[in-house]
FIPA-321211 format. One record per residue (C-alpha): residue in one letter; x, y, z; residue number from 1. Coordinates in steps of 0.001 Angstrom, whole numbers, always signed. Example, Ala and Ser with C-alpha at 12.3 -4.5 7.8 and 13.67 -1.06 7.14 Angstrom:
FIPA-321211
{rec "a" {+12300 -4500 +7800} 1}
{rec "s" {+13670 -1060 +7140} 2}
This chain:
FIPA-321211
{rec "m" {-11857 -20237 +30558} 1}
{rec "h" {-12711 -18602 +27212} 2}
{rec "d" {-15881 -16735 +27840} 3}
{rec "e" {-14614 -13265 +27374} 4}
{rec "f" {-13171 -14263 +24177} 5}
{rec "a" {-16386 -15791 +23086} 6}
{rec "a" {-18417 -12518 +23916} 7}
{rec "d" {-15851 -10445 +21726} 8}
{rec "l" {-16488 -12691 +18888} 9}
{rec "r" {-20248 -12451 +19294} 10}
{rec "g" {-19950 -8551 +19656} 11}
{rec "l" {-17745 -8571 +16451} 12}
{rec "a" {-20563 -10608 +14740} 13}
{rec "a" {-23372 -8164 +15732} 14}
{rec "r" {-21636 -5430 +14096} 15}
{rec "g" {-20725 -7253 +11101} 16}
{rec "r" {-17043 -7317 +11970} 17}
{rec "l" {-16547 -11309 +12200} 18}
{rec "r" {-13336 -12183 +10277} 19}
{rec "s" {-12994 -15664 +9200} 20}
{rec "l" {-10551 -17566 +7037} 21}
{rec "r" {-11995 -18847 +3428} 22}
{rec "a" {-10834 -21039 +926} 23}
{rec "r" {-10195 -19003 -2823} 24}
{rec "a" {-12839 -19178 -4956} 25}
{rec "g" {-14016 -17355 -7966} 26}
{rec "i" {-12130 -14703 -10354} 27}
{rec "d" {-9323 -12839 -8375} 28}
{rec "f" {-10096 -9033 -7419} 29}
{rec "t" {-8814 -9350 -3900} 30}
{rec "s" {-5337 -10371 -4059} 31}
{rec "n" {-2028 -8256 -4189} 32}
{rec "d" {-516 -10376 -7008} 33}
{rec "y" {-652 -7303 -9092} 34}
{rec "l" {+1660 -8537 -12085} 35}
{rec "g" {+501 -12438 -11575} 36}
{rec "l" {+4060 -13705 -10974} 37}
{rec "a" {+2982 -15838 -7813} 38}
{rec "e" {+1714 -18641 -9954} 39}
{rec "s" {+3772 -17650 -12933} 40}
{rec "d" {+5803 -20286 -14947} 41}
{rec "e" {+9052 -17956 -14765} 42}
{rec "l" {+8818 -18238 -10739} 43}
{rec "r" {+8064 -21944 -10775} 44}
{rec "r" {+11292 -22375 -13026} 45}
{rec "a" {+13454 -20157 -10701} 46}
{rec "a" {+12229 -22364 -7683} 47}
{rec "a" {+12890 -25514 -9566} 48}
{rec "d" {+16442 -24124 -10567} 49}
{rec "a" {+17378 -23118 -7093} 50}
{rec "v" {+16383 -26498 -5691} 51}
{rec "a" {+18395 -28079 -8135} 52}
{rec "r" {+21593 -26254 -7332} 53}
{rec "g" {+20939 -27150 -3762} 54}
{rec "v" {+19433 -23843 -2272} 55}
{rec "p" {+18051 -24909 +1180} 56}
{rec "v" {+14463 -24417 +2180} 57}
{rec "g" {+15248 -23233 +5415} 58}
{rec "a" {+17780 -20917 +7185} 59}
{rec "g" {+18348 -22633 +10260} 60}
{rec "g" {+19013 -19793 +12483} 61}
{rec "s" {+18986 -16174 +12541} 62}
{rec "r" {+20790 -14143 +10238} 63}
{rec "l" {+23618 -13264 +13140} 64}
{rec "l" {+23960 -17069 +13647} 65}
{rec "r" {+24315 -19704 +11123} 66}
{rec "g" {+21168 -18396 +8953} 67}
{rec "n" {+23179 -16090 +6827} 68}
{rec "h" {+22900 -17431 +3585} 69}
{rec "p" {+24765 -16432 +263} 70}
{rec "e" {+21271 -15914 -1361} 71}
{rec "h" {+20183 -13503 +998} 72}
{rec "e" {+23379 -11507 +547} 73}
{rec "a" {+22988 -11680 -3288} 74}
{rec "l" {+19306 -10569 -3044} 75}
{rec "e" {+20154 -7557 -857} 76}
{rec "a" {+22832 -6563 -3277} 77}
{rec "e" {+20710 -6924 -6188} 78}
{rec "a" {+18042 -5337 -4466} 79}
{rec "a" {+19963 -2366 -3606} 80}
{rec "a" {+20949 -1985 -7236} 81}
{rec "y" {+17604 -2230 -8423} 82}
{rec "f" {+15876 +318 -6412} 83}
{rec "g" {+18917 +2708 -6441} 84}
{rec "a" {+19645 +2720 -2724} 85}
{rec "e" {+23280 +2206 -950} 86}
{rec "t" {+21999 -1003 +1195} 87}
{rec "a" {+19256 -3334 +1546} 88}
{rec "l" {+18274 -5468 +4280} 89}
{rec "y" {+15643 -8448 +3863} 90}
{rec "f" {+13131 -9265 +6299} 91}
{rec "g" {+10649 -12248 +6270} 92}
{rec "g" {+7741 -9955 +5595} 93}
{rec "g" {+7039 -6073 +5108} 94}
{rec "y" {+5083 -6143 +8626} 95}
{rec "v" {+8007 -7149 +10413} 96}
{rec "a" {+10241 -4606 +8598} 97}
{rec "n" {+8341 -1817 +9312} 98}
{rec "l" {+7954 -3008 +12884} 99}
{rec "a" {+11769 -2841 +12831} 100}
{rec "i" {+11987 +592 +11562} 101}
{rec "f" {+9854 +2357 +13836} 102}
{rec "s" {+10713 +444 +17088} 103}
{rec "t" {+14316 +1114 +16405} 104}
{rec "l" {+15191 +3889 +14398} 105}
{rec "p" {+13374 +6786 +15984} 106}
{rec "q" {+15146 +7554 +19385} 107}
{rec "r" {+13619 +9184 +22625} 108}
{rec "g" {+13350 +12701 +22044} 109}
{rec "d" {+12627 +12375 +18251} 110}
{rec "l" {+9208 +12924 +16747} 111}
{rec "v" {+7240 +10469 +14289} 112}
{rec "v" {+4719 +12417 +12005} 113}
{rec "h" {+2856 +9766 +10130} 114}
{rec "d" {-183 +9980 +7776} 115}
{rec "e" {-3366 +9543 +9642} 116}
{rec "l" {-3950 +6354 +7167} 117}
{rec "i" {-391 +4760 +7408} 118}
{rec "h" {-386 +944 +7804} 119}
{rec "a" {-786 -1051 +11297} 120}
{rec "s" {+2586 -2294 +10883} 121}
{rec "v" {+3659 +1188 +11497} 122}
{rec "h" {+1220 +1653 +14682} 123}
{rec "e" {+2959 -1260 +16251} 124}
{rec "g" {+6397 -65 +15318} 125}
{rec "m" {+5617 +3159 +16959} 126}
{rec "r" {+3776 +1656 +20046} 127}
{rec "r" {+7163 -265 +20745} 128}
{rec "g" {+9411 +2376 +19966} 129}
{rec "r" {+10814 +5404 +22025} 130}
{rec "a" {+9760 +8593 +20220} 131}
{rec "e" {+6812 +10997 +20485} 132}
{rec "c" {+4408 +10108 +17499} 133}
{rec "v" {+1274 +12215 +15966} 134}
{rec "a" {-855 +11806 +13178} 135}
{rec "a" {-1112 +14275 +10173} 136}
{rec "a" {-4085 +14839 +7775} 137}
{rec "h" {-3995 +12239 +5090} 138}
{rec "n" {-1607 +13197 +2197} 139}
{rec "d" {-1111 +16743 +3283} 140}
{rec "a" {+2319 +17826 +3152} 141}
{rec "d" {+1376 +21124 +5111} 142}
{rec "a" {-121 +19165 +7998} 143}
{rec "f" {+3621 +17289 +8426} 144}
{rec "d" {+4982 +20712 +8152} 145}
{rec "g" {+2748 +22059 +10710} 146}
{rec "a" {+3198 +19208 +13167} 147}
{rec "v" {+6963 +19515 +13260} 148}
{rec "k" {+6602 +23388 +13658} 149}
{rec "r" {+4630 +22956 +16705} 150}
{rec "w" {+6527 +20294 +18288} 151}
{rec "r" {+9728 +22556 +17966} 152}
{rec "a" {+7746 +25400 +19449} 153}
{rec "a" {+6779 +23078 +22364} 154}
{rec "g" {+10695 +22532 +22920} 155}
{rec "g" {+11014 +19507 +20616} 156}
{rec "k" {+14871 +18969 +20582} 157}
{rec "g" {+15382 +15734 +18782} 158}
{rec "r" {+14875 +14657 +15230} 159}
{rec "p" {+11775 +14543 +13157} 160}
{rec "w" {+10567 +11510 +11292} 161}
{rec "l" {+8025 +11575 +8614} 162}
{rec "a" {+6110 +8295 +7489} 163}
{rec "v" {+4122 +7942 +4477} 164}
{rec "e" {+3013 +5322 +1829} 165}
{rec "s" {+3569 +5884 -1856} 166}
{rec "l" {+278 +4143 -2615} 167}
{rec "y" {-2277 +3511 +16} 168}
{rec "s" {-3565 +79 +276} 169}
{rec "m" {-7140 +537 +1084} 170}
{rec "d" {-7664 +4064 -1040} 171}
{rec "g" {-5380 +3775 -3876} 172}
{rec "d" {-3783 +6939 -3712} 173}
{rec "s" {-821 +8912 -3423} 174}
{rec "p" {+799 +11674 -1462} 175}
{rec "d" {+2879 +14304 -3370} 176}
{rec "l" {+6326 +12750 -2219} 177}
{rec "g" {+8282 +15946 -3599} 178}
{rec "a" {+6482 +18154 -1457} 179}
{rec "l" {+6971 +15876 +1507} 180}
{rec "l" {+10554 +15218 +1085} 181}
{rec "a" {+10839 +19279 +802} 182}
{rec "v" {+9234 +19460 +4380} 183}
{rec "a" {+11979 +16764 +5596} 184}
{rec "d" {+14692 +18839 +4121} 185}
{rec "r" {+13482 +21971 +5772} 186}
{rec "h" {+13477 +20618 +9123} 187}
{rec "d" {+16523 +18046 +8833} 188}
{rec "a" {+14156 +15178 +9180} 189}
{rec "m" {+14269 +11528 +7965} 190}
{rec "m" {+11655 +10573 +5690} 191}
{rec "v" {+10418 +6706 +5742} 192}
{rec "i" {+8222 +5790 +2545} 193}
{rec "d" {+6333 +2682 +2399} 194}
{rec "e" {+6195 +1554 -1014} 195}
{rec "a" {+4361 -1815 -701} 196}
{rec "h" {+1706 -1282 -3275} 197}
{rec "a" {+3956 +338 -5699} 198}
{rec "t" {+6809 -1798 -5695} 199}
{rec "g" {+7123 -3713 -9383} 200}
{rec "v" {+3987 -1628 -10742} 201}
{rec "l" {+4971 +1989 -10644} 202}
{rec "g" {+7991 +4041 -11152} 203}
{rec "p" {+10733 +3460 -13878} 204}
{rec "q" {+11139 -505 -14107} 205}
{rec "g" {+8796 -942 -11219} 206}
{rec "r" {+10777 +717 -8734} 207}
{rec "g" {+8090 +2628 -7027} 208}
{rec "l" {+7180 +6144 -6773} 209}
{rec "a" {+10050 +7245 -4629} 210}
{rec "a" {+12522 +5762 -7077} 211}
{rec "a" {+14120 +9508 -7849} 212}
{rec "f" {+14798 +9861 -4117} 213}
{rec "e" {+16077 +6320 -3387} 214}
{rec "g" {+20203 +6836 -1952} 215}
{rec "r" {+19413 +9914 -153} 216}
{rec "d" {+21085 +10260 +3335} 217}
{rec "n" {+17521 +11323 +4578} 218}
{rec "v" {+15364 +8659 +3147} 219}
{rec "v" {+14680 +5126 +4112} 220}
{rec "t" {+11951 +2952 +1924} 221}
{rec "l" {+10250 -244 +2366} 222}
{rec "h" {+9541 -2759 -520} 223}
{rec "t" {+7746 -5766 -224} 224}
{rec "c" {+8017 -8658 -2225} 225}
{rec "g" {+4511 -10523 -1100} 226}
{rec "k" {+2610 -8203 -3409} 227}
{rec "a" {+3715 -7406 -7281} 228}
{rec "l" {+6978 -9528 -6780} 229}
{rec "g" {+4903 -12639 -6258} 230}
{rec "t" {+7087 -13929 -3198} 231}
{rec "v" {+7082 -13134 +377} 232}
{rec "g" {+9545 -10748 +2509} 233}
{rec "g" {+10436 -7298 +2747} 234}
{rec "f" {+13363 -5113 +2046} 235}
{rec "i" {+14411 -1761 +4099} 236}
{rec "l" {+16412 +188 +1575} 237}
{rec "a" {+18865 +2718 +3555} 238}
{rec "p" {+22252 +4268 +3899} 239}
{rec "r" {+24986 +1823 +5122} 240}
{rec "t" {+25079 +3199 +8612} 241}
{rec "i" {+21189 +2792 +9046} 242}
{rec "r" {+21300 -819 +8053} 243}
{rec "d" {+24028 -1480 +10241} 244}
{rec "f" {+22017 -129 +13152} 245}
{rec "l" {+19373 -2208 +12570} 246}
{rec "v" {+21397 -5121 +12167} 247}
{rec "n" {+22848 -4349 +15660} 248}
{rec "r" {+19648 -3086 +17196} 249}
{rec "a" {+16353 -3992 +15464} 250}
{rec "r" {+15033 -7036 +17864} 251}
{rec "p" {+12716 -8181 +14955} 252}
{rec "f" {+15938 -8861 +12963} 253}
{rec "i" {+18189 -10164 +15439} 254}
{rec "f" {+15862 -12514 +17125} 255}
{rec "a" {+13983 -13896 +14029} 256}
{rec "t" {+14932 -16946 +12012} 257}
{rec "a" {+16252 -15809 +8910} 258}
{rec "p" {+13986 -15796 +5583} 259}
{rec "s" {+14001 -18860 +3595} 260}
{rec "p" {+17147 -19114 +1342} 261}
{rec "l" {+14927 -20701 -1527} 262}
{rec "v" {+12457 -17755 -1338} 263}
{rec "a" {+15371 -15441 -1627} 264}
{rec "a" {+16492 -17217 -4797} 265}
{rec "i" {+13108 -16655 -6431} 266}
{rec "t" {+12624 -13359 -5341} 267}
{rec "r" {+15998 -12516 -7264} 268}
{rec "a" {+14149 -14022 -10475} 269}
{rec "a" {+11054 -11496 -9653} 270}
{rec "i" {+13334 -8443 -9405} 271}
{rec "e" {+14943 -9359 -12639} 272}
{rec "l" {+11587 -9890 -14096} 273}
{rec "s" {+10578 -6567 -13022} 274}
{rec "r" {+13646 -4824 -14149} 275}
{rec "t" {+13839 -6321 -17797} 276}
{rec "n" {+10429 -7371 -18594} 277}
{rec "p" {+7849 -4301 -18897} 278}
{rec "a" {+5025 -6228 -20459} 279}
{rec "r" {+2940 -7304 -17236} 280}
{rec "r" {+3370 -3797 -16158} 281}
{rec "e" {+2186 -2240 -19155} 282}
{rec "r" {-934 -4632 -19463} 283}
{rec "l" {-1732 -3767 -15740} 284}
{rec "a" {-1691 -13 -16554} 285}
{rec "r" {-4038 -499 -19570} 286}
{rec "l" {-6209 -2542 -17396} 287}
{rec "v" {-6232 +227 -14685} 288}
{rec "q" {-7314 +2934 -17224} 289}
{rec "f" {-10292 +636 -18473} 290}
{rec "a" {-11289 -162 -15046} 291}
{rec "g" {-11497 +3392 -13860} 292}
{rec "g" {-13566 +4610 -17033} 293}
{rec "e" {-15985 +1560 -16258} 294}
{rec "l" {-16144 +2364 -12380} 295}
{rec "r" {-17184 +6152 -13445} 296}
{rec "r" {-19328 +5011 -15922} 297}
{rec "r" {-21338 +2361 -14268} 298}
{rec "c" {-21225 +3219 -10557} 299}
{rec "g" {-20741 +7089 -10773} 300}
{rec "i" {-17537 +6533 -8571} 301}
{rec "a" {-14285 +8627 -9550} 302}
{rec "p" {-11625 +5986 -9963} 303}
{rec "s" {-8155 +6166 -7839} 304}
{rec "g" {-5798 +5959 -10800} 305}
{rec "s" {-4085 +2883 -9480} 306}
{rec "q" {-4807 -600 -9528} 307}
{rec "i" {-6493 -397 -6066} 308}
{rec "l" {-10160 +598 -6752} 309}
{rec "p" {-12106 +1282 -3470} 310}
{rec "v" {-15848 +1338 -3787} 311}
{rec "i" {-16955 +2964 -364} 312}
{rec "i" {-20398 +1306 +874} 313}
{rec "g" {-20496 +2946 +4298} 314}
{rec "a" {-22077 +358 +6821} 315}
{rec "d" {-20511 -2944 +7520} 316}
{rec "t" {-23049 -5290 +7214} 317}
{rec "a" {-23992 -3561 +3969} 318}
{rec "a" {-20616 -4074 +2690} 319}
{rec "v" {-20504 -7467 +3483} 320}
{rec "a" {-23710 -8388 +1757} 321}
{rec "v" {-22855 -6756 -1307} 322}
{rec "a" {-19488 -8697 -1341} 323}
{rec "a" {-21123 -12074 -561} 324}
{rec "s" {-23574 -11463 -3474} 325}
{rec "l" {-20648 -10669 -5679} 326}
{rec "q" {-18979 -14047 -4619} 327}
{rec "q" {-22106 -16021 -5404} 328}
{rec "r" {-21663 -14474 -9033} 329}
{rec "g" {-18246 -15788 -8853} 330}
{rec "f" {-16131 -12596 -8479} 331}
{rec "d" {-13584 -12855 -5269} 332}
{rec "v" {-14369 -9459 -3914} 333}
{rec "r" {-14085 -8943 -44} 334}
{rec "a" {-15478 -6440 +2115} 335}
{rec "i" {-13145 -4170 +4181} 336}
{rec "r" {-14323 -3121 +7297} 337}
{rec "p" {-12998 -824 +10419} 338}
{rec "p" {-10838 -808 +12315} 339}
{rec "t" {-8624 -1279 +9043} 340}
{rec "v" {-10533 +1447 +7242} 341}
{rec "p" {-12064 +4515 +9164} 342}
{rec "e" {-15513 +4145 +10922} 343}
{rec "g" {-18377 +4692 +8237} 344}
{rec "t" {-16313 +3849 +5377} 345}
{rec "a" {-16512 +17 +4968} 346}
{rec "r" {-15891 -623 +1237} 347}
{rec "l" {-15254 -3194 -1545} 348}
{rec "r" {-11504 -3176 -2317} 349}
{rec "i" {-11136 -3966 -6021} 350}
{rec "a" {-7381 -4977 -6814} 351}
{rec "l" {-6729 -5341 -10499} 352}
{rec "t" {-4059 -7898 -11631} 353}
{rec "a" {-2412 -8230 -15111} 354}
{rec "t" {-4218 -11909 -15205} 355}
{rec "i" {-7577 -10775 -15970} 356}
{rec "d" {-9139 -8896 -19030} 357}
{rec "e" {-11382 -5939 -20039} 358}
{rec "a" {-14554 -8352 -20453} 359}
{rec "t" {-14413 -9599 -16921} 360}
{rec "i" {-13852 -5958 -15521} 361}
{rec "a" {-16712 -4926 -17163} 362}
{rec "d" {-18658 -7624 -16161} 363}
{rec "l" {-17562 -7238 -12543} 364}
{rec "f" {-18599 -3425 -12300} 365}
{rec "a" {-21816 -4111 -14009} 366}
{rec "a" {-22270 -6581 -11071} 367}
{rec "i" {-21438 -4113 -8500} 368}
{rec "a" {-23782 -1251 -10030} 369}
{rec "e" {-26644 -3746 -9723} 370}
{rec "e" {-25969 -4889 -6131} 371}
{rec "m" {-25530 -1356 -5025} 372}
{rec "r" {-28778 -550 -6161} 373}
{rec "k" {-30489 -3276 -4314} 374}
{rec "a" {-28613 -2065 -1443} 375}
{rec "a" {-29634 +1320 -1614} 376}
């Protein structure tokens, strides 16, 4: 009964792509806990305080039934104010929030132009949606413009939707959001910006790279809570009509049990920390600058300029081998392989957090340089 599954797994193993779950071990250079909030005393205290005042762990149902808790509504109001949008809608995760956006908002006859490196959750939403979809070259505003023009020339009558990330999770680079918004304005298009890896880290008060554009009628943003904010969940920030449409039409919202009210309460504290306490963000920025210099000096690789530093190895098996050697040295570094990244670009994804120090970063890149020489 399971022969086909077993054969598929053997094929993945032969190509160096078999995945498995492993326990945490070594110094963290892999998580998205960029500010170190996930295990912080501040969020532990917020959790204890919420439990003490009776906030429940579970919601007990969907938001449209009995699952809508005052903590959800307070969190959404505070998130909208913090990020600068008219409204916020809280989901159990960023993946399901993207699924809701792209399976619900673009309509039949519309066009979604997405960056070729957009997250898998966006692809899943587009597959379940009704609009035509086309990829544009990575971080190329002219490619987005050209895709819309070709669609119009071929008779496209609906609304274009432009979908990008503000900071790409596997490359650590960013598009020119101003140029992309200019394309959206020229074509009366909606712009969807996934801020997952910028939230809490970049922009004024950690509000993300799209902070200057929040609140516009043609802008929808996604901010996740499970990365720099240290909890779990995701927000869609949008004009009120868009939010109301999602509440009424988005199946991933309507038919899902509401997120934990307790986690919502803790996330409120995380947002307040991000808003009022820049120390972690400033420390991370210093570490990013130092790590970029070490990567260039020791490995001859240009840094991304963000807390995500890719080290391209190439072959899947070589990337796995280098990562395994680093793990044996005590560094938790993982190999990222296709289909998560394009063919031939298997890599080490180095993620910096505010909890490490410069000496450890220097040791890591010295080890990477040595292991890459061995693998060459």
